[in-house]
C-alpha positions in Angstrom: -49.0 -21.6 -44.9 -45.1 -21.9 -45.0 -44.9 -21.1 -41.2 -47.4 -24.0 -40.4 -45.1 -26.3 -42.9 -42.1 -25.3 -40.8 -43.8 -25.9 -37.4 -45.0 -29.4 -38.5 -42.4 -30.6 -40.9 -41.0 -33.9 -40.1 -37.3 -33.3 -40.1 -35.4 -36.8 -40.3 -32.8 -37.3 -37.8 -29.3 -36.8 -38.9 -26.5 -38.7 -37.4 -23.1 -37.0 -37.5 -19.7 -38.5 -36.1 -16.6 -36.8 -35.3 -13.1 -37.7 -34.6 -12.1 -35.9 -31.3 -8.4 -35.7 -32.7 -9.5 -34.1 -35.8 -11.8 -31.4 -33.9 -9.1 -30.6 -31.5 -6.7 -30.1 -34.5 -9.2 -27.9 -36.7 -12.0 -26.5 -34.6 -11.4 -22.9 -33.7 -12.4 -21.6 -30.4 -14.5 -18.7 -32.1 -16.6 -21.6 -33.8 -17.7 -23.3 -30.5 -20.8 -21.5 -30.2 -21.8 -22.1 -33.8 -21.0 -25.8 -33.6 -22.8 -26.0 -30.4 -26.1 -24.3 -31.6 -26.2 -26.6 -34.6 -25.5 -29.7 -32.9 -28.0 -29.2 -30.2 -30.9 -29.0 -32.6 -33.5 -31.8 -31.9 -33.2 -33.5 -35.2 -29.3 -33.6 -34.9 -27.5 -36.6 -33.3 -24.0 -36.7 -32.9 -21.0 -38.6 -31.4 -17.6 -37.9 -30.9 -15.0 -40.8 -31.2 -11.5 -40.6 -29.9 -10.4 -42.0 -33.2 -12.2 -43.1 -36.4 -9.1 -44.7 -38.1 -9.0 -42.1 -40.9 -5.7 -40.9 -39.9 -4.5 -39.6 -43.5 -7.7 -37.5 -44.1 -7.6 -36.6 -40.1 -4.3 -34.9 -40.6 -5.0 -32.9 -43.9 -8.5 -31.2 -43.0 -11.4 -31.2 -40.8 -14.0 -33.6 -41.4 -17.1 -35.6 -40.1 -19.2 -38.5 -41.4 -22.7 -37.9 -41.9 -25.2 -40.6 -42.0 -22.1 -42.6 -43.2 -21.0 -40.0 -46.0 -17.6 -38.6 -45.4 -17.5 -34.8 -45.3 -14.4 -32.8 -45.6 -13.7 -29.1 -45.7 -10.9 -26.6 -45.9 -11.5 -25.2 -42.5 -14.1 -25.6 -39.7 -16.3 -22.7 -41.0 -16.7 -24.6 -44.3 -17.3 -27.7 -42.5 -20.3 -26.4 -40.7 -21.6 -24.9 -43.7 -21.6 -28.4 -45.3 -22.9 -30.0 -42.3 -26.0 -27.6 -42.4 -26.5 -28.3 -46.1 -26.4 -32.0 -45.4 -28.9 -31.6 -42.7 -31.3 -29.7 -44.8 -31.3 -32.2 -47.4 -32.7 -34.7 -45.2 
């Protein structure tokens, strides 16, 4: 029964917005494939902006905006974990 629920679950789309400068500063090369795998799921929509005018936050830590909610983390691994958790809540 759980398999059927997973196959036919209606996952709501999640919109994630990134700042390109923030990604360039904090995203580690070894995390590219993990982020890519996550972002290419069919219920994930994402957009990368050159700047989101959150300069103070941008300099301090990696962040993303998920469905209008600001999410920050200590490092890119933690950010990905938080993004996955937010997506699962939907």
